[in-house]
C-alpha positions as CSV (number, residue, x, y, z in Angstrom):
1,M,-188.2,-155.2,-22.7
2,G,-187.4,-158.7,-21.2
3,V,-188.7,-159.9,-17.9
4,V,-186.1,-160.1,-15.2
5,R,-186.3,-163.4,-13.4
6,V,-185.9,-163.2,-9.6
7,M,-184.5,-166.3,-8.0
8,E,-186.2,-167.3,-4.7
9,R,-183.9,-167.7,-1.7
10,R,-184.9,-169.4,1.6
11,L,-183.4,-171.0,4.7
12,S,-183.7,-174.8,4.5
13,A,-182.4,-177.9,6.2
14,I,-180.6,-179.9,3.5
15,L,-179.9,-183.7,3.8
16,A,-177.4,-185.3,1.5
17,A,-177.2,-189.1,1.5
18,D,-174.8,-191.4,-0.4
19,V,-174.4,-195.2,-0.6
20,V,-171.1,-196.4,0.8
21,G,-169.0,-198.4,-1.7
22,Y,-171.7,-198.0,-4.4
23,S,-169.2,-198.8,-7.3
24,R,-168.1,-201.9,-5.5
25,L,-171.6,-203.1,-4.9
26,M,-172.6,-202.4,-8.5
27,G,-169.5,-204.0,-9.9
28,A,-170.3,-207.2,-7.9
29,N,-174.0,-207.4,-8.7
30,E,-175.6,-204.4,-10.3
31,V,-179.0,-206.2,-10.6
32,G,-179.0,-207.2,-6.9
33,T,-177.8,-203.8,-5.7
34,L,-180.5,-201.9,-7.6
35,T,-183.2,-204.3,-6.4
36,S,-182.0,-203.9,-2.8
37,L,-181.8,-200.1,-3.1
38,K,-185.3,-200.0,-4.6
39,S,-186.6,-202.1,-1.7
40,H,-184.9,-199.9,0.9
41,R,-186.4,-196.8,-0.7
42,A,-189.9,-198.1,-1.1
43,E,-190.1,-199.7,2.4
44,L,-188.1,-197.3,4.6
45,I,-186.5,-194.2,3.0
46,D,-189.3,-192.6,1.0
47,P,-192.0,-193.2,3.7
48,T,-189.7,-191.8,6.4
49,I,-189.0,-188.7,4.3
50,A,-192.6,-188.1,3.7
51,E,-193.5,-188.6,7.3
52,H,-191.1,-185.8,8.2
53,Q,-192.3,-183.5,5.5
54,G,-189.2,-183.8,3.4
55,R,-189.0,-183.2,-0.4
56,I,-186.8,-185.3,-2.6
57,V,-185.0,-182.7,-4.7
58,K,-182.7,-184.9,-6.7
59,L,-181.8,-188.6,-7.1
60,T,-178.6,-190.0,-8.4
61,G,-177.6,-193.6,-8.8
62,D,-175.9,-193.7,-5.4
63,G,-177.4,-190.8,-3.5
64,M,-180.2,-188.3,-2.9
65,L,-180.7,-184.6,-1.9
66,I,-183.6,-183.8,0.3
67,E,-185.0,-180.5,1.6
68,F,-186.8,-180.1,4.9
69,P,-188.7,-177.1,6.3
70,S,-187.4,-178.0,9.8
71,V,-183.9,-179.0,10.9
72,V,-185.4,-181.1,13.6
73,N,-187.4,-183.0,11.0
74,A,-184.3,-183.6,8.9
75,V,-182.2,-185.0,11.9
76,E,-185.1,-187.2,13.0
77,C,-185.6,-188.6,9.5
78,A,-181.9,-189.3,9.2
79,T,-181.7,-191.0,12.6
80,E,-184.7,-193.2,11.9
81,I,-183.2,-194.4,8.6
82,Q,-179.8,-195.0,10.1
83,R,-181.2,-196.9,13.0
84,D,-183.3,-199.2,10.8
85,M,-180.7,-200.0,8.2
86,P,-178.6,-202.3,10.4
87,I,-181.8,-204.3,11.1
88,R,-182.6,-204.6,7.4
89,N,-179.0,-205.6,6.8
90,A,-178.8,-208.2,9.6
91,S,-179.2,-211.2,7.3
92,V,-177.1,-209.8,4.5
93,M,-173.5,-210.7,4.1
94,E,-171.1,-208.0,5.2
95,D,-169.7,-207.1,1.8
96,R,-173.2,-206.9,0.2
97,R,-174.8,-204.6,2.8
98,I,-176.2,-201.2,1.6
99,E,-175.1,-198.5,4.1
100,F,-175.6,-194.8,3.9
101,R,-173.5,-191.8,4.8
102,I,-175.7,-188.8,5.6
103,G,-174.7,-185.1,5.9
104,I,-177.1,-182.4,7.1
105,N,-176.7,-178.6,6.9
106,L,-178.9,-175.6,7.7
107,G,-178.3,-172.8,5.3
108,D,-179.4,-170.4,2.6
109,V,-180.5,-172.0,-0.7
110,I,-181.4,-170.7,-4.1
111,V,-184.5,-172.2,-5.6
112,D,-184.8,-172.7,-9.4
113,D,-188.0,-174.5,-10.4
114,D,-187.8,-177.8,-8.4
115,D,-184.0,-177.7,-7.9
116,I,-181.9,-176.0,-5.2
117,F,-178.4,-174.6,-5.3
118,G,-176.0,-172.6,-3.1
119,D,-173.6,-173.0,-0.2
120,G,-176.2,-174.6,2.0
121,V,-176.4,-177.5,-0.5
122,N,-172.7,-177.7,-1.1
123,V,-171.9,-177.9,2.6
124,A,-174.4,-180.7,3.1
125,A,-172.9,-182.7,0.3
126,R,-169.4,-182.3,1.8
127,L,-170.6,-183.2,5.3
128,E,-171.9,-186.5,3.8
129,S,-168.5,-187.3,2.5
130,V,-166.9,-187.1,6.0
131,A,-169.7,-189.0,7.8
132,K,-168.9,-192.6,8.9
133,P,-170.6,-195.5,7.1
134,G,-174.0,-195.8,8.7
135,G,-173.5,-192.4,10.4
136,I,-174.7,-188.8,10.3
137,A,-172.5,-185.7,10.2
138,V,-174.1,-182.3,10.8
139,S,-172.9,-178.7,10.8
140,Q,-172.7,-176.3,13.8
141,S,-175.9,-174.6,12.6
142,V,-177.7,-177.9,12.8
143,R,-176.3,-178.7,16.2
144,D,-177.3,-175.3,17.6
145,N,-180.8,-175.4,16.2
146,V,-181.6,-179.0,17.4
147,G,-180.4,-178.1,20.9
148,N,-182.0,-180.4,23.4
149,R,-185.2,-181.0,21.4
150,L,-184.2,-184.5,20.4
151,D,-183.1,-187.4,22.5
152,L,-179.7,-187.5,20.9
153,M,-176.0,-186.8,21.7
154,F,-173.5,-185.2,19.4
155,E,-169.8,-185.8,19.1
156,D,-167.8,-182.7,18.4
157,I,-165.1,-183.6,15.9
158,G,-163.8,-180.0,15.5
159,D,-163.4,-177.7,12.5
160,Q,-163.0,-179.6,9.2
161,Q,-161.7,-178.2,6.0
162,L,-164.2,-179.6,3.5
163,K,-163.5,-179.9,-0.1
164,N,-164.3,-176.8,-2.2
165,I,-165.6,-175.0,0.9
166,E,-163.7,-171.8,1.6
167,F,-163.9,-171.7,5.4
168,P,-163.5,-174.6,7.9
169,V,-166.8,-176.0,9.1
170,R,-167.5,-177.2,12.6
171,V,-168.7,-180.8,12.3
172,Y,-170.6,-183.1,14.7
173,N,-171.3,-186.8,14.5
174,V,-174.8,-187.8,15.6
175,L,-174.5,-190.6,18.2
176,L,-177.4,-192.9,17.3
177,G,-179.5,-194.7,19.9
178,D,-181.0,-193.4,23.1
179,A,-179.2,-190.4,24.6
180,P,-176.4,-191.9,26.8
181,S,-175.0,-190.7,30.1
182,R,-171.4,-189.2,30.0
183,S,-169.9,-192.6,30.9
184,Q,-172.0,-194.3,28.2
185,N,-171.0,-191.6,25.7
186,A,-167.3,-192.3,26.5
187,A,-167.9,-196.0,26.0
188,R,-169.6,-195.2,22.7
189,A,-166.6,-193.2,21.6
190,E,-164.4,-196.2,22.4
191,V,-166.5,-198.4,20.3
192,A,-166.3,-196.0,17.4
193,E,-162.6,-196.0,17.7
194,A,-162.6,-199.8,17.8
195,D,-164.6,-200.2,14.6
196,K,-162.8,-202.5,12.1
197,P,-160.3,-200.8,9.9
198,S,-161.0,-201.7,6.3
199,I,-158.6,-202.4,3.4
200,A,-158.7,-203.3,-0.3
201,V,-155.6,-205.0,-1.9
202,L,-155.4,-203.8,-5.5
203,P,-153.9,-206.3,-8.0
204,F,-150.1,-206.0,-8.0
205,N,-148.7,-204.8,-11.3
206,N,-146.7,-207.3,-13.3
207,M,-143.4,-205.5,-14.1
208,S,-141.6,-208.5,-15.5
209,G,-142.1,-207.4,-19.1
210,D,-143.8,-210.8,-19.9
211,P,-147.6,-211.0,-20.0
212,E,-147.3,-214.7,-19.4
213,Q,-146.1,-213.9,-15.8
214,E,-149.4,-212.1,-15.0
215,Y,-150.6,-215.2,-13.1
216,F,-147.7,-214.8,-10.7
217,S,-148.3,-211.2,-9.7
218,D,-152.0,-212.0,-9.4
219,G,-151.2,-215.0,-7.2
220,I,-149.2,-212.8,-4.8
221,S,-152.1,-210.3,-4.5
222,E,-154.6,-213.1,-3.9
223,D,-152.5,-214.7,-1.2
224,I,-152.1,-211.4,0.7
225,I,-155.9,-211.0,0.5
226,T,-156.3,-214.5,1.8
227,D,-153.9,-213.9,4.7
228,L,-155.5,-210.5,5.7
229,S,-159.0,-212.1,5.5
230,K,-158.0,-214.4,8.3
231,I,-157.8,-211.4,10.7
232,S,-161.0,-210.9,12.6
233,G,-160.2,-207.3,13.4
234,L,-159.9,-206.3,9.8
235,F,-162.5,-206.0,7.0
236,V,-161.0,-206.9,3.7
237,V,-162.6,-206.3,0.3
238,G,-162.8,-209.6,-1.6
239,R,-160.3,-210.5,-4.3
240,N,-162.7,-210.3,-7.1
241,T,-164.0,-206.8,-6.3
242,S,-160.4,-205.5,-5.9
243,F,-159.4,-207.1,-9.2
244,G,-162.0,-205.0,-10.9
245,Y,-159.3,-202.3,-11.0
246,K,-156.8,-204.6,-12.7
247,G,-155.0,-202.9,-15.6
248,M,-156.2,-199.4,-14.5
249,S,-154.5,-196.4,-13.0
250,P,-157.3,-195.0,-10.9
251,H,-157.3,-192.1,-8.5
252,L,-156.6,-193.9,-5.2
253,Q,-158.8,-191.7,-3.0
254,S,-161.7,-192.3,-5.5
255,V,-161.0,-196.1,-5.3
256,A,-161.1,-196.0,-1.5
257,S,-164.4,-194.0,-1.6
258,D,-165.9,-196.3,-4.2
259,L,-165.0,-199.4,-2.2
260,G,-165.9,-197.9,1.2
261,V,-162.5,-198.6,2.7
262,K,-160.1,-196.6,4.8
263,Y,-156.9,-198.1,3.4
264,L,-155.5,-199.4,0.1
265,L,-152.5,-201.7,-0.5
266,E,-150.9,-201.5,-4.0
267,G,-147.7,-202.8,-5.4
268,S,-145.8,-204.4,-8.2
269,V,-143.9,-207.6,-8.9
270,R,-140.8,-208.1,-11.1
271,K,-139.8,-211.8,-11.6
272,A,-136.6,-212.5,-13.4
273,G,-135.0,-216.0,-13.3
274,Q,-134.6,-217.0,-9.7
275,R,-134.9,-213.4,-8.4
276,V,-138.0,-211.4,-7.5
277,R,-138.6,-207.8,-6.6
278,V,-141.8,-206.8,-4.8
279,N,-142.8,-203.2,-4.1
280,A,-145.7,-202.5,-1.7
281,Q,-147.3,-199.3,-0.4
282,L,-150.0,-198.9,2.2
283,I,-152.2,-195.8,1.3
284,D,-154.5,-193.7,3.5
285,G,-157.7,-193.7,1.5
286,L,-158.9,-190.4,2.8
287,N,-155.9,-188.2,1.7
288,G,-153.9,-190.5,-0.5
289,G,-150.9,-190.3,1.7
290,H,-148.4,-193.2,2.1
291,L,-148.5,-194.7,5.5
292,W,-145.9,-197.4,4.8
293,A,-143.8,-198.6,1.8
294,D,-141.1,-201.1,1.3
295,R,-139.2,-202.9,-1.4
296,Y,-138.1,-206.6,-1.3
297,D,-135.3,-207.8,-3.5
298,R,-135.0,-211.5,-2.7
299,D,-134.4,-215.0,-4.1
300,L,-137.6,-216.4,-5.6
301,T,-137.7,-219.0,-2.8
302,D,-138.3,-216.2,-0.3
303,I,-141.7,-215.2,-1.9
304,F,-143.7,-216.7,1.0
305,A,-141.6,-214.8,3.6
306,I,-142.2,-211.6,1.6
307,Q,-145.9,-212.1,1.7
308,D,-145.8,-212.7,5.5
309,E,-143.7,-209.6,6.0
310,I,-146.2,-207.4,4.0
311,T,-149.1,-208.8,6.0
312,Q,-147.3,-208.2,9.3
313,S,-146.4,-204.7,8.3
314,I,-150.0,-203.9,7.6
315,V,-151.1,-205.3,11.0
316,E,-148.5,-203.2,12.7
317,Q,-149.4,-200.0,10.8
318,L,-153.1,-200.4,11.5
319,K,-152.4,-201.4,15.2
320,I,-154.5,-204.6,14.9
321,R,-154.2,-207.1,17.7
322,L,-153.8,-210.6,16.3
323,L,-155.3,-213.6,18.1
324,P,-152.8,-216.5,18.5
325,K,-154.7,-218.7,16.1
326,E,-154.8,-215.9,13.5
327,K,-151.0,-215.4,13.8
328,N,-150.5,-219.1,13.3
329,A,-152.8,-219.2,10.3
330,I,-151.0,-216.3,8.6
331,E,-147.6,-217.8,9.2
332,Q,-148.6,-221.2,7.8
333,A,-147.6,-221.2,4.1
334,P,-149.6,-223.5,1.8
335,T,-146.4,-224.8,0.4
336,V,-142.7,-224.3,1.0
337,N,-141.7,-224.9,-2.6
338,V,-141.9,-221.9,-4.9
339,E,-141.8,-224.2,-8.0
340,A,-144.9,-226.0,-6.8
341,Y,-146.5,-222.7,-6.0
342,N,-145.8,-221.5,-9.6
343,Y,-147.5,-224.6,-11.1
344,Y,-150.4,-224.2,-8.7
345,L,-151.0,-220.6,-9.8
346,K,-150.8,-221.6,-13.5
347,G,-153.4,-224.3,-12.8
348,R,-155.8,-221.8,-11.1
349,Q,-155.5,-219.4,-14.1
350,L,-156.5,-222.2,-16.5
351,F,-159.2,-223.8,-14.3
352,H,-161.9,-221.2,-14.6
353,A,-162.1,-221.4,-18.4
354,F,-164.2,-224.6,-17.9
355,T,-163.6,-226.1,-21.4
356,R,-162.1,-229.6,-21.8
357,S,-158.8,-228.4,-23.1
358,Y,-158.3,-225.9,-20.3
359,L,-159.4,-228.3,-17.6
360,T,-157.0,-230.9,-18.9
361,L,-154.1,-228.4,-18.8
362,A,-155.1,-227.2,-15.3
363,K,-155.1,-230.8,-14.1
364,E,-151.6,-231.2,-15.4
365,M,-150.4,-228.1,-13.6
366,F,-151.9,-229.2,-10.3
367,A,-150.5,-232.7,-10.8
368,K,-147.0,-231.2,-11.3
369,A,-147.4,-229.1,-8.2
370,V,-148.2,-232.2,-6.0
371,E,-145.4,-234.1,-7.6
372,I,-142.9,-231.4,-6.5
373,D,-144.6,-231.0,-3.1
374,P,-146.6,-234.0,-2.0
375,N,-148.0,-232.1,1.0
376,Y,-149.6,-229.3,-1.1
377,A,-153.3,-229.5,-0.1
378,R,-154.6,-226.8,-2.4
379,A,-153.0,-228.5,-5.4
380,Y,-154.7,-231.8,-4.5
381,A,-158.0,-230.0,-4.2
382,G,-157.5,-228.3,-7.6
383,M,-156.6,-231.6,-9.3
384,A,-159.7,-233.3,-7.9
385,S,-162.0,-230.5,-9.1
386,C,-160.5,-230.8,-12.6
387,I,-161.0,-234.6,-12.7
388,S,-164.6,-234.2,-11.4
389,R,-165.5,-231.7,-14.1
390,L,-163.8,-233.7,-16.9
391,W,-165.7,-236.8,-15.7
392,G,-169.1,-235.2,-15.0
393,M,-169.2,-233.0,-18.1
394,Y,-167.0,-234.9,-20.7
395,N,-167.2,-238.5,-19.5
396,V,-163.4,-238.8,-19.2
397,P,-162.8,-242.3,-17.7
398,T,-162.4,-241.9,-14.0
399,V,-162.2,-244.3,-11.0
400,A,-164.4,-242.9,-8.3
401,A,-162.3,-244.4,-5.5
402,D,-159.2,-242.8,-6.9
403,L,-160.8,-239.4,-7.2
404,L,-162.2,-239.5,-3.7
405,A,-158.7,-240.6,-2.4
406,I,-157.3,-237.3,-3.8
407,T,-159.8,-235.3,-1.9
408,D,-159.1,-237.4,1.2
409,K,-155.4,-236.5,0.8
410,A,-156.2,-232.8,0.6
411,L,-158.4,-232.9,3.7
412,A,-155.9,-235.0,5.6
413,L,-153.3,-232.3,5.0
414,D,-155.7,-229.4,5.8
415,P,-159.1,-230.4,7.3
416,N,-160.3,-226.8,7.2
417,L,-159.4,-226.1,3.5
418,A,-162.7,-224.9,1.9
419,E,-161.4,-225.8,-1.6
420,A,-160.9,-229.4,-0.5
421,H,-164.4,-229.8,0.9
422,G,-165.8,-228.2,-2.3
423,A,-163.7,-230.6,-4.5
424,R,-165.0,-233.5,-2.4
425,G,-168.6,-232.3,-3.0
426,E,-168.0,-232.4,-6.7
427,A,-166.4,-235.8,-6.5
428,L,-169.3,-237.3,-4.4
429,A,-171.9,-235.8,-6.7
430,N,-170.2,-237.5,-9.7
431,S,-170.0,-240.7,-7.7
432,N,-173.8,-240.6,-7.1
433,R,-173.3,-240.1,-3.4
434,R,-175.6,-237.0,-3.5
435,A,-176.6,-236.7,0.1
436,E,-172.9,-236.7,1.1
437,A,-172.1,-234.2,-1.6
438,V,-174.6,-231.7,0.0
439,K,-172.7,-232.0,3.4
440,A,-169.4,-231.4,1.7
441,F,-170.6,-228.4,-0.2
442,E,-172.2,-227.0,3.0
443,R,-169.0,-227.5,4.9
444,A,-167.0,-225.7,2.2
445,L,-169.3,-222.7,2.4
446,E,-169.3,-222.7,6.2
447,L,-165.5,-222.4,6.0
448,D,-165.4,-219.9,3.2
449,P,-168.8,-218.4,2.2
450,N,-166.9,-216.2,-0.3
451,S,-165.6,-219.1,-2.3
452,F,-166.6,-218.6,-5.9
453,D,-165.9,-222.2,-6.9
454,S,-167.9,-223.7,-4.1
455,N,-170.9,-221.4,-4.7
456,L,-170.9,-222.1,-8.4
457,S,-170.4,-225.9,-8.1
458,Y,-173.1,-226.2,-5.4
459,A,-175.5,-224.1,-7.5
460,R,-175.0,-226.4,-10.5
461,F,-175.5,-229.4,-8.3
462,C,-178.8,-227.9,-7.0
463,V,-180.1,-227.4,-10.5
464,T,-179.5,-231.1,-11.2
465,E,-181.5,-231.9,-8.0
466,G,-184.3,-229.6,-9.1
467,K,-183.7,-227.3,-6.1
468,L,-184.0,-224.1,-8.1
469,E,-184.6,-221.6,-5.2
470,K,-181.4,-222.8,-3.6
471,A,-179.6,-222.6,-6.9
472,I,-180.7,-219.0,-7.2
473,E,-179.3,-218.1,-3.8
474,L,-175.9,-219.7,-4.6
475,Y,-175.6,-218.3,-8.2
476,T,-176.5,-214.9,-6.9
477,R,-173.7,-215.1,-4.4
478,A,-171.3,-216.3,-7.1
479,V,-172.3,-213.3,-9.3
480,E,-171.4,-211.0,-6.4
481,I,-168.1,-212.6,-5.5
482,Q,-166.6,-212.6,-9.0
483,P,-167.7,-209.5,-10.9
484,D,-165.8,-210.4,-14.0
485,D,-167.3,-213.8,-14.4
486,S,-170.1,-214.3,-16.9
487,Q,-171.0,-218.0,-16.1
488,A,-172.9,-217.3,-12.9
489,P,-175.3,-214.6,-14.3
490,L,-175.9,-216.5,-17.5
491,L,-176.7,-219.7,-15.7
492,L,-178.8,-217.8,-13.2
493,Q,-180.9,-216.3,-16.0
494,I,-181.8,-219.9,-17.1
495,V,-182.9,-220.8,-13.6
496,Y,-185.1,-217.7,-13.3
497,R,-186.6,-218.6,-16.7
498,S,-187.4,-222.1,-15.4
499,L,-189.4,-220.5,-12.6
500,G,-191.2,-218.1,-14.9
501,K,-189.5,-215.1,-13.5
502,H,-188.8,-213.5,-16.9
503,E,-188.0,-210.0,-15.7
504,D,-185.2,-211.3,-13.3
505,S,-184.1,-213.7,-16.1
506,E,-183.6,-210.9,-18.5
507,R,-181.8,-208.6,-16.0
508,Y,-179.2,-211.3,-15.1
509,G,-178.9,-212.4,-18.8
510,R,-178.1,-208.8,-19.8
511,L,-175.6,-208.6,-17.0
512,G,-174.0,-211.9,-18.0
513,L,-173.7,-210.8,-21.7
514,K,-172.1,-207.5,-20.6
515,R,-169.5,-209.5,-18.7
516,A,-169.1,-212.1,-21.5
517,E,-168.3,-209.4,-24.0
518,E,-165.5,-208.1,-21.7
519,Q,-164.1,-211.6,-21.2
520,L,-164.1,-212.3,-24.9
521,R,-162.2,-209.1,-25.4
522,L,-159.6,-210.0,-22.8
523,Y,-159.4,-213.7,-23.4
524,P,-160.4,-214.3,-27.1
525,E,-159.1,-217.9,-27.0
526,N,-161.6,-219.0,-24.4
527,S,-164.9,-220.1,-25.9
528,R,-166.9,-220.5,-22.6
529,P,-168.3,-217.0,-22.4
530,A,-169.5,-217.2,-26.1
531,Q,-171.0,-220.6,-25.5
532,L,-173.3,-219.4,-22.7
533,G,-173.8,-216.0,-24.3
534,A,-175.0,-217.4,-27.6
535,A,-177.8,-219.2,-25.9
536,A,-178.8,-216.1,-23.8
537,L,-178.8,-214.0,-27.0
538,A,-181.0,-216.5,-28.7
539,S,-183.4,-216.5,-25.7
540,F,-183.7,-212.7,-26.1
541,G,-184.5,-213.1,-29.8
542,E,-181.2,-211.7,-31.0
543,K,-180.7,-214.3,-33.7
544,D,-178.0,-212.7,-35.8
545,K,-175.7,-211.9,-32.9
546,A,-176.4,-215.4,-31.3
547,L,-175.3,-217.1,-34.5
548,K,-172.2,-214.9,-34.8
549,W,-171.2,-215.8,-31.2
550,L,-171.9,-219.5,-31.9
551,E,-169.7,-219.3,-35.1
552,R,-166.9,-218.0,-32.9
553,V,-167.4,-220.9,-30.5
554,M,-167.1,-223.5,-33.2
555,L,-163.9,-221.8,-34.6
556,I,-162.2,-221.9,-31.2
557,D,-163.5,-225.3,-29.9
558,P,-165.0,-227.3,-32.7
559,D,-164.5,-230.6,-30.9
560,D,-165.5,-229.5,-27.4
561,N,-168.5,-231.6,-26.4
562,N,-169.9,-228.9,-24.1
563,A,-169.7,-226.5,-27.0
564,R,-172.0,-228.8,-28.9
565,Y,-174.4,-228.9,-26.0
566,N,-174.6,-225.1,-25.8
567,A,-175.0,-224.9,-29.6
568,A,-178.0,-227.2,-29.1
569,C,-179.4,-224.8,-26.5
570,T,-178.9,-221.9,-28.9
571,Y,-180.7,-223.6,-31.7
572,A,-183.5,-224.7,-29.4
573,Q,-184.0,-221.1,-28.3
574,L,-184.0,-219.9,-31.9
575,G,-186.8,-222.4,-32.8
576,E,-184.5,-224.6,-34.9
577,A,-185.5,-227.9,-33.2
578,D,-183.9,-230.4,-35.7
579,R,-180.6,-228.6,-35.6
580,A,-180.7,-228.6,-31.8
581,L,-181.5,-232.4,-31.7
582,D,-178.8,-233.1,-34.2
583,M,-176.3,-231.5,-31.9
584,L,-177.8,-233.3,-28.9
585,D,-177.5,-236.7,-30.6
586,E,-173.8,-236.1,-31.1
587,W,-173.3,-234.6,-27.6
588,S,-175.0,-237.6,-25.9
589,K,-172.3,-240.0,-27.2
590,Y,-169.6,-238.3,-25.1
591,C,-171.3,-236.5,-22.2
592,G,-170.8,-237.3,-18.5
593,A,-173.4,-238.3,-16.0
594,E,-173.5,-234.9,-14.3
595,Q,-174.1,-233.1,-17.6
596,E,-176.9,-235.6,-18.4
597,M,-178.7,-234.6,-15.2
598,W,-178.2,-230.9,-16.1
599,F,-179.8,-231.7,-19.5
600,L,-183.0,-232.9,-17.8
601,H,-183.5,-229.6,-15.9
602,D,-182.2,-227.1,-18.5
603,A,-184.9,-224.6,-19.5
604,D,-182.9,-223.7,-22.6
605,L,-184.0,-227.0,-24.1
606,D,-187.7,-226.8,-23.2
607,P,-188.6,-225.8,-26.8
608,V,-187.6,-229.2,-28.1
609,R,-189.0,-231.5,-25.4
610,D,-192.3,-231.9,-27.3
611,H,-190.5,-232.8,-30.5
612,S,-191.1,-236.3,-31.8
613,R,-187.4,-237.1,-31.7
614,Y,-186.9,-236.1,-28.1
615,P,-188.2,-239.3,-26.4
616,M,-185.7,-241.3,-28.5
617,L,-182.9,-239.1,-27.3
618,L,-184.1,-239.3,-23.7
619,D,-184.4,-243.1,-23.8
620,A,-180.8,-243.3,-25.1
621,F,-179.3,-242.1,-21.9
622,K,-182.0,-241.2,-19.3
623,G,-181.4,-244.5,-17.6
624,R,-177.7,-243.7,-17.2
625,A,-178.5,-240.5,-15.2
626,A,-180.6,-242.4,-12.8
627,A,-178.2,-245.4,-12.4
628,P,-175.1,-245.4,-10.0
629,A,-172.2,-243.6,-11.6
630,A,-169.5,-245.7,-13.1
631,T,-166.4,-246.3,-11.0
632,G,-163.9,-247.3,-13.5
């Protein structure tokens, strides 16, 4: 006769915690997110749990379930964690902060080995889902049992119908801080109501039936994000995080939860000839309901007015008060000419590929934009960045004074345009005015710390200056800003290797390879991800795959000089020094001054620096890197 197993039941205080916007954080920088989370656990969370006699029952990627013998201990533990997290986040950029939602329930649980189950656990998990970011939500049983034993106040938010819980649950928010008086409590409630609303603008769908028009729908989404980001009373998820959902049909409430936002904007664009149709919907992230929707059938020339109207509608629906300067900034279109705008968007699409052919095409698109609209500051900035990269990397003949004049024109049109300051930084660096370049890069990031291009360009500059710790800071930010980019993590892994931090190097290298594979799937004609990826694979000892990726590079861009350089890096990492030096000999004939300086600091080439042929290669152009840059 079998033994009947009797499950233990007991009354416990259950704490459920979850990281707000975990998917967004992981998508932006999974290495950095996991490192930060590990640090928070080791330094704050685990010791605080132990101090209050809690037992960690279960850990998931973004959350934890903890059992306490005392409800007072559970609330004290949660309060200490939530009070300390803002201090730990003080120096972290807003979109990279790790915040927790915490729910606490007192209820009956079933114990099975080290795990627990039952309604007591389920209610705690659902309470966590309705807690505010950085907040604590508790059930009536918790509120009653705490009573006046803690110096805390509770805000009664009424009966809540929690998901998959049969009966409504009375929910209270814990008001953190010292217990306030009634007047202080009222003020505290006002602050809670005044917290910034948050929104993510999902990439608008291209309904034109032509994949070549994708850049246009993307451009509209990006410009709406840019306009909304100018509003101080609104938190806007960055473009590159939102664009992680491009091409997907996700459950909107799940997206809002993943991104940690209250609202979503989605829409579609249909462009046909000189007509455009834009549909836009503002979604409540909590329940998936439509707060506002509109359709705009207009002439193509009205596209800027449509963007303004969508932005204004969001402001009105969310009851945000605009400052006068914010209203002016939103109403100021970057150009009044839709044809110029069209060429600018095409240029932006081509620019990030980074190879000579793509940079040349991007420059032509930007040049066409300024030809149509001579007052288009963004297009001048884009054109200057293309010229700088073609000069610095490929030694395309350039007159420094002419290049700097283009950046001057952009800044004269818009002195606060971050793109223009970043472009000037690149131009000054290539003109060997390096101290001035630093000031320009710093100004660009002061104006827009979330500029991917400025962070990436400044990081590359810092590598050529030997300022590797600063380069790590900037590359890490670039990794976070653009979660579909492989360049930043793959270049970051080289810098970490230079500093002997091999564990960090491998983590970012693996992240970069993961992104590179996706880029190669989506854009098979662009060799840049495979160029950097081949060298990374070689550094990890994956010879066959590295050579396969390198073969792909040479099929796509056999004459690209930077492809030759990255082939040399790959061979160097594989221990094939003569093949690497053969490639470098050919590369050195056509490389630009900025790329020469990169060569001197590139850890990928360390294996060949002791080769007998290396001094001859170095002597051939080392003097050029130290001399003033050519101006004509």
